[in-house]
C-alpha positions in Angstrom: 102.2 3.6 -79.9 101.4 2.4 -76.5 103.8 0.0 -74.6 106.5 -0.1 -77.2 109.1 1.9 -79.0 109.3 -0.5 -81.9 108.0 0.8 -85.2 107.8 -2.7 -86.7 106.7 -5.6 -84.6 106.1 -8.5 -87.0 106.7 -9.6 -90.6 105.6 -12.5 -92.7 107.5 -13.9 -95.7 105.1 -15.8 -98.1 105.9 -19.3 -99.3 104.4 -21.5 -101.9 106.1 -24.6 -100.5 106.5 -24.0 -96.7 108.7 -27.0 -96.1 111.1 -25.9 -98.8 111.2 -22.4 -97.3 111.8 -23.8 -93.8 114.7 -25.9 -95.1 116.2 -22.9 -96.9 116.0 -20.6 -93.9 117.2 -23.2 -91.5 120.3 -23.7 -93.6 120.9 -20.0 -94.3 120.3 -18.6 -90.9 121.3 -21.6 -88.8 117.9 -21.8 -87.1 115.5 -24.7 -86.3 112.2 -23.5 -87.7 109.2 -25.8 -87.4 105.9 -25.7 -89.2 102.8 -25.1 -87.1 99.1 -24.7 -87.8 98.1 -21.3 -86.6 94.3 -21.0 -86.8 94.2 -23.0 -90.0 97.2 -21.2 -91.6 100.5 -23.0 -91.9 103.3 -20.9 -90.5 106.9 -21.3 -89.3 108.0 -18.6 -86.8 111.5 -17.2 -86.5 112.8 -17.2 -82.9 111.2 -14.5 -80.7 113.2 -12.5 -78.2 112.0 -9.7 -76.0 112.4 -6.3 -77.6 113.4 -7.8 -81.0 111.2 -7.8 -84.1 110.4 -11.3 -85.3 108.2 -12.8 -88.0 107.3 -16.0 -89.8 107.2 -17.9 -93.0 103.6 -18.3 -94.1 101.8 -20.4 -96.7 98.4 -18.9 -97.4 96.3 -18.1 -100.5 96.1 -14.5 -99.4 99.9 -14.0 -99.3 102.2 -14.6 -102.3 106.0 -14.4 -102.7 107.3 -11.3 -104.5 110.5 -9.7 -105.6 108.9 -6.3 -105.4 107.7 -4.2 -102.5 108.9 -4.3 -98.9 112.2 -5.9 -98.2 112.9 -7.6 -94.9 116.5 -7.5 -93.7 118.0 -10.1 -91.4 120.8 -9.1 -89.1 123.8 -11.6 -89.5 127.4 -11.8 -88.4 128.8 -11.3 -92.0 126.8 -10.7 -95.1 129.4 -12.4 -97.3 129.4 -15.6 -95.3 125.6 -15.7 -95.3 125.4 -15.1 -99.1 127.5 -18.2 -99.6 124.9 -20.2 -97.6 122.1 -18.7 -99.7 123.6 -20.0 -102.9 124.3 -23.5 -101.4 120.7 -23.6 -100.1 119.2 -22.9 -103.6 118.7 -19.1 -103.5 120.5 -16.5 -105.6 122.3 -13.3 -104.8 120.8 -10.1 -106.1 123.2 -7.7 -104.4 126.5 -9.0 -103.1 128.0 -7.7 -99.8 128.1 -3.9 -100.3 129.5 -1.3 -97.9 126.9 1.2 -96.8 129.3 3.4 -94.8 131.7 3.2 -91.9 129.0 3.7 -89.3 126.3 1.6 -91.0 128.1 -1.6 -92.0 127.2 -3.7 -95.0 124.1 -5.1 -96.8 123.3 -7.6 -99.4 120.1 -9.0 -101.0 119.0 -12.4 -102.2 116.1 -14.2 -103.8 114.9 -17.1 -101.6 113.6 -20.4 -102.9 110.0 -19.0 -102.8 110.7 -15.9 -105.0 111.0 -13.3 -102.2 113.7 -10.6 -102.3 115.2 -10.6 -98.8 118.0 -8.5 -97.4 121.0 -9.1 -95.1 122.8 -6.6 -92.8 126.0 -6.8 -90.8 128.5 -4.5 -89.2 131.4 -6.6 -90.3 
């Protein structure tokens, strides 16, 4: 890889109703995502910071939500707190806050409003 030590540089979470997905992730992650037309494809990008992997929600015929396959994990302050936001925003918990190990913290998984299995990770 030239110019970067990152193994993953971008991810896309499919949505069948992009506005519903934006509302869900804004509530769960406390972000202010907005929908943009990117070369004829409706997307909503997560905040981008130098040296940090980011991604987007995407509504396109070639990309469909799934609960199987690759799982994207969001770093949060506390998995348990974020899981409560998931439920109040219309998602469901698949794996509640679970300890990985003293040096690795905690993880959890949820189903978003679009049908994607998504993960959470925190050290607390």
